[in-house]
N, CA, C and O atoms as CSV, one atom per row, in Angstrom:
chain,resi,resn,atom,element,x,y,z
A,1,MET,N,N,39.984,95.890,-45.750
A,1,MET,CA,C,39.610,95.438,-44.386
A,1,MET,C,C,40.439,94.217,-44.119
A,1,MET,O,O,41.158,94.181,-43.120
A,2,TRP,N,N,40.373,93.193,-44.983
A,2,TRP,CA,C,40.993,91.967,-44.638
A,2,TRP,C,C,42.456,92.043,-44.313
A,2,TRP,O,O,42.990,91.400,-43.410
A,3,GLU,N,N,43.063,92.882,-45.125
A,3,GLU,CA,C,44.557,93.068,-45.056
A,3,GLU,C,C,45.014,93.727,-43.769
A,3,GLU,O,O,46.080,93.405,-43.243
A,4,SER,N,N,44.191,94.669,-43.251
A,4,SER,CA,C,44.535,95.323,-42.002
A,4,SER,C,C,44.394,94.524,-40.769
A,4,SER,O,O,45.190,94.624,-39.835
A,5,GLU,N,N,43.291,93.660,-40.771
A,5,GLU,CA,C,42.915,92.961,-39.538
A,5,GLU,C,C,43.283,91.501,-39.447
A,5,GLU,O,O,43.206,90.840,-38.412
A,6,TYR,N,N,43.727,91.013,-40.727
A,6,TYR,CA,C,44.065,89.574,-40.630
A,6,TYR,C,C,45.330,89.340,-41.464
A,6,TYR,O,O,45.590,90.025,-42.454
A,7,SER,N,N,46.102,88.346,-41.021
A,7,SER,CA,C,47.238,87.818,-41.828
A,7,SER,C,C,46.678,86.793,-42.770
A,7,SER,O,O,45.734,86.080,-42.433
A,8,ALA,N,N,47.250,86.712,-43.947
A,8,ALA,CA,C,46.697,85.745,-44.943
A,8,ALA,C,C,47.835,84.864,-45.526
A,8,ALA,O,O,48.961,85.343,-45.660
A,9,ASN,N,N,47.572,83.656,-45.854
A,9,ASN,CA,C,48.393,82.847,-46.632
A,9,ASN,C,C,47.740,82.009,-47.665
A,9,ASN,O,O,46.682,81.447,-47.383
A,10,LYS,N,N,48.277,81.874,-48.838
A,10,LYS,CA,C,47.732,81.071,-49.814
A,10,LYS,C,C,48.312,79.664,-49.784
A,10,LYS,O,O,49.535,79.530,-49.745
A,11,LEU,N,N,47.504,78.609,-49.800
A,11,LEU,CA,C,47.967,77.233,-49.722
A,11,LEU,C,C,47.747,76.594,-51.089
A,11,LEU,O,O,46.704,76.744,-51.726
A,12,ILE,N,N,48.712,75.925,-51.474
A,12,ILE,CA,C,48.689,75.084,-52.715
A,12,ILE,C,C,49.329,73.765,-52.436
A,12,ILE,O,O,50.145,73.668,-51.519
A,13,PHE,N,N,49.023,72.815,-53.128
A,13,PHE,CA,C,49.536,71.468,-52.937
A,13,PHE,C,C,50.184,70.838,-54.158
A,13,PHE,O,O,49.896,71.281,-55.270
A,14,GLY,N,N,51.047,69.825,-54.022
A,14,GLY,CA,C,51.725,69.215,-55.043
A,14,GLY,C,C,50.863,68.156,-55.669
A,14,GLY,O,O,49.725,67.955,-55.245
A,15,ASN,N,N,51.359,67.498,-56.632
A,15,ASN,CA,C,50.648,66.289,-57.179
A,15,ASN,C,C,50.391,65.220,-56.253
A,15,ASN,O,O,51.198,64.947,-55.364
A,16,GLY,N,N,49.311,64.602,-56.415
A,16,GLY,CA,C,48.899,63.516,-55.475
A,16,GLY,C,C,48.379,63.904,-54.240
A,16,GLY,O,O,48.141,63.026,-53.412
A,17,VAL,N,N,48.139,65.222,-53.950
A,17,VAL,CA,C,47.589,65.726,-52.706
A,17,VAL,C,C,46.248,66.274,-52.981
A,17,VAL,O,O,46.108,67.140,-53.844
A,18,GLY,N,N,45.301,65.843,-52.331
A,18,GLY,CA,C,43.845,66.496,-52.558
A,18,GLY,C,C,43.258,65.913,-53.863
A,18,GLY,O,O,43.835,65.007,-54.463
A,19,ASP,N,N,42.081,66.461,-54.293
A,19,ASP,CA,C,41.431,66.004,-55.402
A,19,ASP,C,C,42.302,66.343,-56.637
A,19,ASP,O,O,42.383,65.549,-57.574
A,20,THR,N,N,42.947,67.519,-56.628
A,20,THR,CA,C,43.717,67.926,-57.857
A,20,THR,C,C,44.699,69.047,-57.353
A,20,THR,O,O,44.303,69.874,-56.532
A,21,PRO,N,N,45.876,69.068,-57.808
A,21,PRO,CA,C,46.921,70.063,-57.388
A,21,PRO,C,C,46.536,71.474,-57.831
A,21,PRO,O,O,47.231,72.422,-57.465
A,22,GLU,N,N,45.444,71.660,-58.614
A,22,GLU,CA,C,44.944,72.941,-59.010
A,22,GLU,C,C,44.217,73.674,-57.903
A,22,GLU,O,O,44.200,74.905,-57.898
A,23,ASP,N,N,43.619,72.966,-56.971
A,23,ASP,CA,C,42.886,73.540,-55.889
A,23,ASP,C,C,43.844,74.433,-55.101
A,23,ASP,O,O,45.052,74.219,-55.004
A,24,TRP,N,N,43.166,75.491,-54.528
A,24,TRP,CA,C,43.870,76.413,-53.722
A,24,TRP,C,C,43.090,76.996,-52.661
A,24,TRP,O,O,41.873,77.115,-52.804
A,25,TYR,N,N,43.671,77.368,-51.613
A,25,TYR,CA,C,42.941,77.901,-50.385
A,25,TYR,C,C,43.692,79.174,-49.994
A,25,TYR,O,O,44.913,79.205,-50.152
A,26,VAL,N,N,43.027,80.240,-49.485
A,26,VAL,CA,C,43.550,81.277,-48.796
A,26,VAL,C,C,42.933,81.237,-47.335
A,26,VAL,O,O,41.716,81.232,-47.147
A,27,VAL,N,N,43.883,81.209,-46.308
A,27,VAL,CA,C,43.444,81.240,-44.997
A,27,VAL,C,C,43.777,82.642,-44.287
A,27,VAL,O,O,44.851,83.219,-44.453
A,28,TYR,N,N,42.840,83.076,-43.556
A,28,TYR,CA,C,43.024,84.381,-42.836
A,28,TYR,C,C,43.016,84.013,-41.293
A,28,TYR,O,O,42.210,83.257,-40.751
A,29,LYS,N,N,43.999,84.648,-40.727
A,29,LYS,CA,C,44.230,84.522,-39.326
A,29,LYS,C,C,44.000,85.858,-38.534
A,29,LYS,O,O,44.659,86.850,-38.843
A,30,ASP,N,N,43.157,85.900,-37.604
A,30,ASP,CA,C,42.987,87.127,-36.881
A,30,ASP,C,C,44.231,87.609,-36.079
A,30,ASP,O,O,44.761,86.910,-35.215
A,31,ARG,N,N,44.629,88.763,-36.399
A,31,ARG,CA,C,45.884,89.235,-35.795
A,31,ARG,C,C,45.925,89.342,-34.276
A,31,ARG,O,O,46.961,89.230,-33.619
A,32,ASN,N,N,44.557,89.597,-33.708
A,32,ASN,CA,C,44.465,89.774,-32.284
A,32,ASN,C,C,44.374,88.472,-31.552
A,32,ASN,O,O,45.023,88.347,-30.514
A,33,SER,N,N,43.604,87.458,-32.008
A,33,SER,CA,C,43.342,86.243,-31.360
A,33,SER,C,C,44.127,85.161,-31.766
A,33,SER,O,O,44.222,84.175,-31.035
A,34,ASP,N,N,44.789,85.233,-33.003
A,34,ASP,CA,C,45.525,84.123,-33.659
A,34,ASP,C,C,44.585,82.954,-34.056
A,34,ASP,O,O,45.057,81.861,-34.369
A,35,LEU,N,N,43.275,83.189,-34.041
A,35,LEU,CA,C,42.387,82.171,-34.464
A,35,LEU,C,C,42.105,82.186,-35.978
A,35,LEU,O,O,42.145,83.284,-36.533
A,36,LEU,N,N,41.836,81.130,-36.682
A,36,LEU,CA,C,41.330,80.974,-37.951
A,36,LEU,C,C,40.131,81.827,-38.158
A,36,LEU,O,O,39.137,81.478,-37.521
A,37,ALA,N,N,40.019,82.883,-38.925
A,37,ALA,CA,C,39.016,83.744,-39.114
A,37,ALA,C,C,38.202,83.348,-40.363
A,37,ALA,O,O,36.974,83.439,-40.338
A,38,ALA,N,N,38.817,82.939,-41.382
A,38,ALA,CA,C,38.136,82.635,-42.618
A,38,ALA,C,C,39.017,81.752,-43.509
A,38,ALA,O,O,40.226,81.649,-43.299
A,39,MET,N,N,38.390,81.118,-44.503
A,39,MET,CA,C,39.178,80.319,-45.542
A,39,MET,C,C,38.475,80.434,-46.791
A,39,MET,O,O,37.261,80.245,-46.863
A,40,VAL,N,N,39.252,80.762,-47.862
A,40,VAL,CA,C,38.744,80.881,-49.235
A,40,VAL,C,C,39.149,79.519,-49.908
A,40,VAL,O,O,40.184,78.909,-49.640
A,41,CYS,N,N,38.230,79.136,-50.785
A,41,CYS,CA,C,38.724,77.866,-51.570
A,41,CYS,C,C,38.084,77.895,-52.878
A,41,CYS,O,O,37.047,78.515,-53.113
A,42,ILE,N,N,38.758,77.183,-53.743
A,42,ILE,CA,C,38.315,76.939,-55.070
A,42,ILE,C,C,38.575,75.368,-55.190
A,42,ILE,O,O,39.531,74.814,-54.647
A,43,VAL,N,N,37.701,74.770,-55.895
A,43,VAL,CA,C,37.780,73.276,-56.174
A,43,VAL,C,C,37.652,73.007,-57.561
A,43,VAL,O,O,36.571,73.135,-58.136
A,44,ALA,N,N,38.708,72.636,-58.143
A,44,ALA,CA,C,38.810,72.197,-59.566
A,44,ALA,C,C,38.749,70.720,-59.564
A,44,ALA,O,O,38.625,70.099,-58.509
A,45,GLY,N,N,38.840,70.096,-60.803
A,45,GLY,CA,C,38.743,68.661,-60.908
A,45,GLY,C,C,37.251,68.175,-60.960
A,45,GLY,O,O,36.280,68.932,-60.929
A,46,GLY,N,N,37.204,66.858,-61.041
A,46,GLY,CA,C,35.858,66.284,-61.149
A,46,GLY,C,C,35.036,66.775,-62.264
A,46,GLY,O,O,33.806,66.756,-62.208
A,47,GLY,N,N,35.779,67.273,-63.410
A,47,GLY,CA,C,35.090,67.723,-64.526
A,47,GLY,C,C,34.980,69.279,-64.483
A,47,GLY,O,O,34.450,69.862,-65.428
A,48,ILE,N,N,35.472,69.974,-63.399
A,48,ILE,CA,C,35.303,71.422,-63.311
A,48,ILE,C,C,36.738,71.976,-63.546
A,48,ILE,O,O,37.674,71.751,-62.779
A,49,ALA,N,N,36.820,72.729,-64.690
A,49,ALA,CA,C,38.154,73.332,-65.093
A,49,ALA,C,C,38.484,74.369,-64.033
A,49,ALA,O,O,37.635,74.947,-63.354
A,50,LEU,N,N,39.865,74.560,-63.950
A,50,LEU,CA,C,40.470,75.601,-62.995
A,50,LEU,C,C,39.902,76.933,-63.320
A,50,LEU,O,O,39.462,77.623,-62.400
A,51,GLU,N,N,39.871,77.369,-64.582
A,51,GLU,CA,C,39.363,78.641,-64.973
A,51,GLU,C,C,37.913,78.840,-64.490
A,51,GLU,O,O,37.574,79.940,-64.055
A,52,ASP,N,N,37.023,77.782,-64.556
A,52,ASP,CA,C,35.641,77.840,-64.158
A,52,ASP,C,C,35.615,77.971,-62.592
A,52,ASP,O,O,34.874,78.799,-62.063
A,53,ALA,N,N,36.400,77.178,-61.884
A,53,ALA,CA,C,36.373,77.169,-60.458
A,53,ALA,C,C,36.794,78.505,-59.982
A,53,ALA,O,O,36.251,78.953,-58.972
A,54,GLU,N,N,37.743,79.222,-60.625
A,54,GLU,CA,C,38.309,80.495,-60.120
A,54,GLU,C,C,37.236,81.573,-60.389
A,54,GLU,O,O,37.329,82.662,-59.822
A,55,LYS,N,N,36.228,81.306,-61.231
A,55,LYS,CA,C,35.201,82.312,-61.442
A,55,LYS,C,C,34.274,82.429,-60.358
A,55,LYS,O,O,33.620,83.463,-60.226
A,56,ASP,N,N,34.148,81.386,-59.506
A,56,ASP,CA,C,33.216,81.408,-58.375
A,56,ASP,C,C,33.838,80.903,-57.034
A,56,ASP,O,O,33.410,79.887,-56.487
A,57,PRO,N,N,34.778,81.588,-56.566
A,57,PRO,CA,C,35.363,81.156,-55.287
A,57,PRO,C,C,34.401,81.543,-54.170
A,57,PRO,O,O,33.570,82.441,-54.309
A,58,HIS,N,N,34.547,80.829,-53.062
A,58,HIS,CA,C,33.805,80.947,-51.888
A,58,HIS,C,C,34.713,81.120,-50.622
A,58,HIS,O,O,35.841,80.631,-50.566
A,59,VAL,N,N,34.157,81.834,-49.632
A,59,VAL,CA,C,34.886,81.995,-48.349
A,59,VAL,C,C,33.914,81.543,-47.185
A,59,VAL,O,O,32.707,81.786,-47.153
A,60,ILE,N,N,34.568,80.911,-46.324
A,60,ILE,CA,C,33.823,80.493,-44.980
A,60,ILE,C,C,34.370,81.331,-43.921
A,60,ILE,O,O,35.591,81.337,-43.768
A,61,THR,N,N,33.601,82.061,-43.147
A,61,THR,CA,C,34.097,82.816,-41.945
A,61,THR,C,C,33.703,81.984,-40.743
A,61,THR,O,O,32.599,81.453,-40.630
A,62,TYR,N,N,34.698,81.904,-39.835
A,62,TYR,CA,C,34.611,81.114,-38.610
A,62,TYR,C,C,34.357,82.091,-37.439
A,62,TYR,O,O,35.230,82.915,-37.166
A,63,GLU,N,N,33.213,82.042,-36.737
A,63,GLU,CA,C,32.894,82.883,-35.673
A,63,GLU,C,C,32.515,82.265,-34.417
A,63,GLU,O,O,32.443,81.038,-34.344
A,64,ALA,N,N,32.244,83.076,-33.336
A,64,ALA,CA,C,31.811,82.598,-32.027
A,64,ALA,C,C,32.625,81.392,-31.517
A,64,ALA,O,O,32.081,80.334,-31.198
A,65,HIS,N,N,33.954,81.601,-31.455
A,65,HIS,CA,C,34.751,80.454,-30.895
A,65,HIS,C,C,34.542,80.250,-29.459
A,65,HIS,O,O,34.343,81.164,-28.659
A,66,ILE,N,N,34.604,78.896,-29.151
A,66,ILE,CA,C,34.524,78.541,-27.758
A,66,ILE,C,C,35.700,77.672,-27.524
A,66,ILE,O,O,36.378,77.270,-28.469
A,67,ALA,N,N,35.971,77.359,-26.252
A,67,ALA,CA,C,37.216,76.364,-26.002
A,67,ALA,C,C,36.591,74.959,-25.595
A,67,ALA,O,O,35.781,74.868,-24.672
A,68,LEU,N,N,36.984,73.962,-26.280
A,68,LEU,CA,C,36.746,72.582,-25.994
A,68,LEU,C,C,38.020,71.897,-25.574
A,68,LEU,O,O,38.943,71.719,-26.369
A,69,ASP,N,N,38.057,71.537,-24.390
A,69,ASP,CA,C,39.260,70.907,-23.855
A,69,ASP,C,C,40.515,71.715,-24.121
A,69,ASP,O,O,41.582,71.135,-24.326
A,70,GLY,N,N,40.416,73.095,-24.125
A,70,GLY,CA,C,41.534,73.999,-24.295
A,70,GLY,C,C,41.752,74.203,-25.914
A,70,GLY,O,O,42.737,74.843,-26.283
A,71,MET,N,N,40.962,73.734,-26.746
A,71,MET,CA,C,41.129,73.838,-28.211
A,71,MET,C,C,39.987,74.778,-28.635
A,71,MET,O,O,38.833,74.641,-28.230
A,72,PRO,N,N,40.405,75.775,-29.507
A,72,PRO,CA,C,39.404,76.661,-29.937
A,72,PRO,C,C,38.430,76.013,-30.958
A,72,PRO,O,O,38.919,75.159,-31.697
A,73,PHE,N,N,37.170,76.299,-31.086
A,73,PHE,CA,C,36.301,75.710,-32.016
A,73,PHE,C,C,35.261,76.774,-32.432
A,73,PHE,O,O,34.605,77.349,-31.563
A,74,ALA,N,N,35.118,77.014,-33.594
A,74,ALA,CA,C,34.184,78.028,-34.129
A,74,ALA,C,C,32.791,77.448,-34.140
A,74,ALA,O,O,32.644,76.404,-34.775
A,75,THR,N,N,31.777,77.959,-33.548
A,75,THR,CA,C,30.536,77.390,-33.493
A,75,THR,C,C,29.492,77.938,-34.619
A,75,THR,O,O,28.387,77.428,-34.806
A,76,ILE,N,N,29.976,78.990,-35.299
A,76,ILE,CA,C,29.133,79.442,-36.347
A,76,ILE,C,C,30.107,79.721,-37.678
A,76,ILE,O,O,31.124,80.415,-37.663
A,77,TRP,N,N,29.621,79.100,-38.696
A,77,TRP,CA,C,30.324,79.114,-40.013
A,77,TRP,C,C,29.269,79.887,-40.974
A,77,TRP,O,O,28.087,79.561,-41.078
A,78,ASN,N,N,29.821,80.848,-41.585
A,78,ASN,CA,C,29.086,81.613,-42.608
A,78,ASN,C,C,29.730,81.423,-44.105
A,78,ASN,O,O,30.941,81.541,-44.293
A,79,PHE,N,N,28.953,81.169,-44.977
A,79,PHE,CA,C,29.431,80.809,-46.355
A,79,PHE,C,C,29.135,82.019,-47.272
A,79,PHE,O,O,27.978,82.416,-47.411
A,80,TRP,N,N,30.133,82.580,-47.869
A,80,TRP,CA,C,29.938,83.831,-48.750
A,80,TRP,C,C,30.577,83.568,-50.069
A,80,TRP,O,O,31.423,82.702,-50.292
A,81,THR,N,N,30.040,84.475,-50.975
A,81,THR,CA,C,30.737,84.707,-52.353
A,81,THR,C,C,31.963,85.398,-52.003
A,81,THR,O,O,32.014,86.001,-50.931
A,82,TRP,N,N,33.045,85.374,-52.861
A,82,TRP,CA,C,34.279,86.052,-52.560
A,82,TRP,C,C,34.891,86.550,-53.893
A,82,TRP,O,O,34.721,85.919,-54.936
A,83,THR,N,N,35.629,87.734,-53.832
A,83,THR,CA,C,36.381,88.054,-55.040
A,83,THR,C,C,37.835,88.133,-54.745
A,83,THR,O,O,38.230,88.222,-53.583
A,84,LYS,N,N,38.685,88.100,-55.813
A,84,LYS,CA,C,40.082,88.175,-55.604
A,84,LYS,C,C,40.498,89.369,-54.919
A,84,LYS,O,O,41.625,89.344,-54.424
A,85,GLU,N,N,39.781,90.441,-54.791
A,85,GLU,CA,C,40.075,91.696,-54.102
A,85,GLU,C,C,39.796,91.542,-52.650
A,85,GLU,O,O,40.052,92.424,-51.831
A,86,GLY,N,N,39.248,90.360,-52.346
A,86,GLY,CA,C,38.939,90.117,-50.814
A,86,GLY,C,C,37.549,90.485,-50.376
A,86,GLY,O,O,37.267,90.462,-49.178
A,87,LYS,N,N,36.675,90.821,-51.280
A,87,LYS,CA,C,35.236,91.235,-50.932
A,87,LYS,C,C,34.376,90.024,-50.828
A,87,LYS,O,O,34.360,89.118,-51.661
A,88,MET,N,N,33.628,90.080,-49.689
A,88,MET,CA,C,32.585,89.153,-49.547
A,88,MET,C,C,31.251,89.823,-49.874
A,88,MET,O,O,30.798,90.728,-49.173
A,89,ASN,N,N,30.644,89.356,-50.950
A,89,ASN,CA,C,29.454,90.068,-51.472
A,89,ASN,C,C,28.197,89.438,-50.970
A,89,ASN,O,O,27.365,90.199,-50.474
A,90,THR,N,N,27.939,88.180,-51.025
A,90,THR,CA,C,26.539,87.664,-50.766
A,90,THR,C,C,26.735,86.525,-49.746
A,90,THR,O,O,27.561,85.637,-49.955
A,91,LEU,N,N,25.946,86.562,-48.610
A,91,LEU,CA,C,25.820,85.481,-47.790
A,91,LEU,C,C,25.067,84.389,-48.422
A,91,LEU,O,O,23.926,84.563,-48.849
A,92,LEU,N,N,25.719,83.208,-48.494
A,92,LEU,CA,C,25.086,82.105,-49.153
A,92,LEU,C,C,24.396,81.117,-48.180
A,92,LEU,O,O,23.512,80.351,-48.566
A,93,GLY,N,N,24.816,81.163,-46.963
A,93,GLY,CA,C,24.216,80.302,-46.008
A,93,GLY,C,C,25.041,80.285,-44.719
A,93,GLY,O,O,26.173,80.768,-44.692
A,94,SER,N,N,24.441,79.704,-43.614
A,94,SER,CA,C,25.200,79.621,-42.390
A,94,SER,C,C,25.119,78.234,-41.702
A,94,SER,O,O,24.144,77.526,-41.952
A,95,ALA,N,N,26.046,77.816,-40.882
A,95,ALA,CA,C,25.824,76.685,-40.104
A,95,ALA,C,C,26.327,76.833,-38.726
A,95,ALA,O,O,27.308,77.549,-38.520
A,96,SER,N,N,25.739,76.219,-37.778
A,96,SER,CA,C,26.108,76.363,-36.392
A,96,SER,C,C,26.245,75.028,-35.748
A,96,SER,O,O,25.606,74.051,-36.139
A,97,ALA,N,N,27.053,74.998,-34.793
A,97,ALA,CA,C,27.335,73.838,-34.052
A,97,ALA,C,C,27.081,74.090,-32.546
A,97,ALA,O,O,27.471,75.129,-32.012
A,98,SER,N,N,26.394,73.081,-31.842
A,98,SER,CA,C,26.188,73.258,-30.326
A,98,SER,C,C,26.158,71.783,-29.891
A,98,SER,O,O,26.151,70.788,-30.616
A,99,ASN,N,N,26.142,71.859,-28.557
A,99,ASN,CA,C,26.264,70.512,-27.787
A,99,ASN,C,C,27.222,69.649,-28.358
A,99,ASN,O,O,26.909,68.530,-28.766
A,100,ILE,N,N,28.492,70.144,-28.420
A,100,ILE,CA,C,29.564,69.463,-29.025
A,100,ILE,C,C,30.241,68.608,-28.097
A,100,ILE,O,O,30.510,69.086,-26.995
A,101,LEU,N,N,30.600,67.285,-28.381
A,101,LEU,CA,C,31.289,66.513,-27.521
A,101,LEU,C,C,32.560,65.924,-28.187
A,101,LEU,O,O,32.535,65.339,-29.271
A,102,LEU,N,N,33.607,66.117,-27.487
A,102,LEU,CA,C,34.821,65.525,-28.088
A,102,LEU,C,C,35.101,64.198,-27.410
A,102,LEU,O,O,34.921,64.048,-26.202
A,103,ILE,N,N,35.573,63.175,-28.260
A,103,ILE,CA,C,35.767,61.879,-27.898
A,103,ILE,C,C,37.284,61.529,-28.022
A,103,ILE,O,O,37.980,62.165,-28.814
A,104,LYS,N,N,37.750,60.641,-27.341
A,104,LYS,CA,C,39.129,60.264,-27.458
A,104,LYS,C,C,39.311,59.320,-28.696
A,104,LYS,O,O,38.620,58.318,-28.878
A,105,LYS,N,N,40.329,59.752,-29.540
A,105,LYS,CA,C,40.488,58.980,-30.763
A,105,LYS,C,C,41.365,57.740,-30.508
A,105,LYS,O,O,42.187,57.719,-29.592
A,106,ALA,N,N,41.175,56.762,-31.305
A,106,ALA,CA,C,42.114,55.625,-31.249
A,106,ALA,C,C,43.500,56.037,-31.605
A,106,ALA,O,O,43.632,56.848,-32.521
A,107,GLU,N,N,44.518,55.588,-31.007
A,107,GLU,CA,C,45.897,56.074,-31.166
A,107,GLU,C,C,46.343,55.993,-32.670
A,107,GLU,O,O,47.079,56.850,-33.160
A,108,ASP,N,N,45.881,54.965,-33.347
A,108,ASP,CA,C,46.371,54.672,-34.734
A,108,ASP,C,C,45.269,55.283,-35.792
A,108,ASP,O,O,45.343,55.030,-36.994
A,109,LEU,N,N,44.381,55.998,-35.305
A,109,LEU,CA,C,43.349,56.517,-36.253
A,109,LEU,C,C,43.924,57.169,-37.484
A,109,LEU,O,O,43.484,56.934,-38.609
A,110,PHE,N,N,44.915,57.990,-37.240
A,110,PHE,CA,C,45.422,58.850,-38.389
A,110,PHE,C,C,46.732,58.394,-38.839
A,110,PHE,O,O,47.374,59.137,-39.581
A,111,SER,N,N,47.264,57.137,-38.444
A,111,SER,CA,C,48.386,56.574,-39.000
A,111,SER,C,C,48.358,56.151,-40.380
A,111,SER,O,O,47.308,55.691,-40.829
A,112,PRO,N,N,49.500,56.263,-41.187
A,112,PRO,CA,C,49.496,55.800,-42.670
A,112,PRO,C,C,49.387,54.299,-42.658
A,112,PRO,O,O,49.978,53.620,-41.819
A,113,THR,N,N,48.653,53.811,-43.563
A,113,THR,CA,C,48.515,52.367,-43.841
A,113,THR,C,C,49.776,51.870,-44.472
A,113,THR,O,O,50.576,52.671,-44.954
A,114,ALA,N,N,49.983,50.595,-44.487
A,114,ALA,CA,C,51.155,49.926,-45.066
A,114,ALA,C,C,51.221,50.241,-46.612
A,114,ALA,O,O,52.294,50.335,-47.208
A,115,SER,N,N,50.092,50.383,-47.163
A,115,SER,CA,C,50.081,50.511,-48.672
A,115,SER,C,C,50.583,51.860,-49.088
A,115,SER,O,O,50.962,52.084,-50.237
A,116,LEU,N,N,50.577,52.766,-48.119
A,116,LEU,CA,C,51.175,54.143,-48.600
A,116,LEU,C,C,52.560,54.141,-48.778
A,116,LEU,O,O,53.135,55.163,-49.151
């Protein structure tokens, strides 16, 4: 199902990025809407070995998109167990967002600091 309806890419990062370079993500893009449909992640580090993290990956599906100032935003997030074959087996929980307000950010909010 996932391969026919969604484009997927695996994201990995180099040393010094994220908690550990062993973390990885798979993102699924809906072929019709071009919106983010789901993201799989494993989180290693913090005492969790890569082998253990890969035994229990999870996927978040993003649904019920709305437009906020022209930007798509998923108002429902569902959290599932996931297998390497792309199967979502068990719904673990859900989250929803409503009454969303976008605020103008300070221009330098995401600028690197001098120490970087």
